[in-house]
C-alpha positions as YAML, in Angstrom:
chain: A
units: angstrom
residues:
- id: 1
  name: MET
  ca: [97.27, 124.13, 93.95]
- id: 2
  name: GLU
  ca: [99.91, 125.10, 96.54]
- id: 3
  name: ALA
  ca: [97.81, 123.65, 99.39]
- id: 4
  name: ALA
  ca: [97.47, 120.35, 97.52]
- id: 5
  name: VAL
  ca: [101.23, 120.14, 96.98]
- id: 6
  name: HIS
  ca: [101.87, 120.90, 100.66]
- id: 7
  name: ASN
  ca: [99.32, 118.24, 101.65]
- id: 8
  name: ASP
  ca: [101.02, 115.72, 99.36]
- id: 9
  name: GLN
  ca: [104.36, 116.51, 101.03]
- id: 10
  name: LEU
  ca: [102.81, 116.01, 104.47]
- id: 11
  name: ILE
  ca: [101.29, 112.69, 103.42]
- id: 12
  name: GLU
  ca: [104.67, 111.58, 102.07]
- id: 13
  name: LYS
  ca: [106.31, 112.38, 105.45]
- id: 14
  name: ILE
  ca: [103.48, 110.62, 107.29]
- id: 15
  name: GLU
  ca: [103.85, 107.53, 105.10]
- id: 16
  name: ARG
  ca: [107.60, 107.43, 105.84]
- id: 17
  name: ALA
  ca: [106.87, 107.59, 109.57]
- id: 18
  name: LEU
  ca: [104.30, 104.81, 109.22]
- id: 19
  name: ASP
  ca: [106.72, 102.72, 107.15]
- id: 20
  name: SER
  ca: [108.91, 102.48, 110.24]
- id: 21
  name: MET
  ca: [106.00, 100.83, 112.07]
- id: 22
  name: ARG
  ca: [104.57, 98.67, 109.29]
- id: 23
  name: PRO
  ca: [106.89, 95.67, 109.79]
- id: 24
  name: TYR
  ca: [105.59, 95.32, 113.37]
- id: 25
  name: LEU
  ca: [101.98, 95.60, 112.22]
- id: 26
  name: ALA
  ca: [102.54, 93.14, 109.37]
- id: 27
  name: ALA
  ca: [104.09, 90.60, 111.76]
- id: 28
  name: ASP
  ca: [100.67, 90.37, 113.42]
- id: 29
  name: GLY
  ca: [98.68, 90.46, 110.17]
- id: 30
  name: GLY
  ca: [97.85, 94.15, 110.15]
- id: 31
  name: ASN
  ca: [98.57, 97.43, 108.42]
- id: 32
  name: VAL
  ca: [97.55, 101.08, 108.49]
- id: 33
  name: ARG
  ca: [96.53, 103.58, 105.84]
- id: 34
  name: VAL
  ca: [96.21, 107.34, 105.77]
- id: 35
  name: LEU
  ca: [92.64, 108.38, 105.04]
- id: 36
  name: ASP
  ca: [93.26, 112.12, 104.95]
- id: 37
  name: VAL
  ca: [94.91, 115.15, 106.47]
- id: 38
  name: THR
  ca: [92.41, 117.84, 107.44]
- id: 39
  name: ASP
  ca: [92.87, 121.59, 107.09]
- id: 40
  name: ASN
  ca: [93.67, 121.83, 110.80]
- id: 41
  name: LYS
  ca: [96.51, 119.28, 110.32]
- id: 42
  name: THR
  ca: [94.73, 116.28, 111.82]
- id: 43
  name: VAL
  ca: [95.74, 112.93, 110.34]
- id: 44
  name: ARG
  ca: [92.98, 110.34, 110.07]
- id: 45
  name: LEU
  ca: [94.16, 106.72, 109.94]
- id: 46
  name: GLU
  ca: [92.45, 103.40, 109.35]
- id: 47
  name: LEU
  ca: [93.85, 100.30, 111.01]
- id: 48
  name: MET
  ca: [93.57, 97.37, 108.61]
- id: 49
  name: GLY
  ca: [93.68, 93.59, 108.76]
- id: 50
  name: ALA
  ca: [94.19, 92.13, 112.21]
- id: 51
  name: CYS
  ca: [94.88, 95.62, 113.61]
- id: 52
  name: GLY
  ca: [91.29, 96.67, 112.93]
- id: 53
  name: SER
  ca: [89.88, 94.20, 115.44]
- id: 54
  name: CYS
  ca: [92.78, 93.69, 117.84]
- id: 55
  name: PRO
  ca: [92.09, 94.52, 121.49]
- id: 56
  name: MET
  ca: [95.59, 96.07, 121.69]
- id: 57
  name: SER
  ca: [94.95, 98.45, 118.78]
- id: 58
  name: ALA
  ca: [94.49, 101.47, 121.07]
- id: 59
  name: MET
  ca: [97.92, 100.90, 122.59]
- id: 60
  name: THR
  ca: [99.50, 100.28, 119.17]
- id: 61
  name: PHE
  ca: [97.95, 103.49, 117.94]
- id: 62
  name: LYS
  ca: [98.97, 105.68, 120.90]
- id: 63
  name: GLY
  ca: [102.41, 104.24, 121.62]
- id: 64
  name: GLY
  ca: [103.44, 103.53, 118.06]
- id: 65
  name: LEU
  ca: [101.61, 105.15, 115.19]
- id: 66
  name: GLU
  ca: [100.62, 108.46, 116.77]
- id: 67
  name: GLU
  ca: [104.03, 108.92, 118.39]
- id: 68
  name: ALA
  ca: [105.90, 108.12, 115.16]
- id: 69
  name: ILE
  ca: [103.86, 110.61, 113.15]
- id: 70
  name: LEU
  ca: [104.02, 113.46, 115.67]
- id: 71
  name: LYS
  ca: [107.77, 113.00, 116.07]
- id: 72
  name: ALA
  ca: [108.53, 112.81, 112.34]
- id: 73
  name: VAL
  ca: [106.03, 115.43, 111.15]
- id: 74
  name: PRO
  ca: [105.87, 118.32, 113.63]
- id: 75
  name: GLU
  ca: [103.41, 120.20, 111.41]
- id: 76
  name: ILE
  ca: [100.74, 117.66, 112.40]
- id: 77
  name: SER
  ca: [98.64, 118.73, 115.38]
- id: 78
  name: LYS
  ca: [96.62, 115.57, 116.00]
- id: 79
  name: VAL
  ca: [96.35, 111.93, 114.90]
- id: 80
  name: GLU
  ca: [93.07, 109.99, 114.96]
- id: 81
  name: ALA
  ca: [92.18, 106.41, 114.08]
- id: 82
  name: VAL
  ca: [88.67, 105.82, 112.79]
- id: 83
  name: ASN
  ca: [88.38, 102.20, 113.93]
- id: 84
  name: ILE
  ca: [90.23, 101.59, 117.20]
- id: 85
  name: THR
  ca: [88.92, 98.66, 119.20]
- id: 86
  name: PRO
  ca: [88.04, 99.86, 122.73]
- id: 87
  name: LEU
  ca: [90.07, 98.33, 125.55]
- id: 88
  name: PHE
  ca: [86.91, 97.50, 127.56]
...
């Protein structure tokens, strides 16, 4: 039970970090959602809407979403997106 509560607290912090980025994503017709946080503190994200197919999604992920999460939630060791569009 304690692990689940801690995970819920992490997800709440992650969501707050993502909320700071959501207006920028929404301006281009996109969004992001947290799929899960693994036992080794890896956050798995899904880019939604226009972000899921945008050729700039890798840059948005690295320079925006990943950075915001790692800065706001130091307990997180890694951030992954399951559907980034490759640059090439």
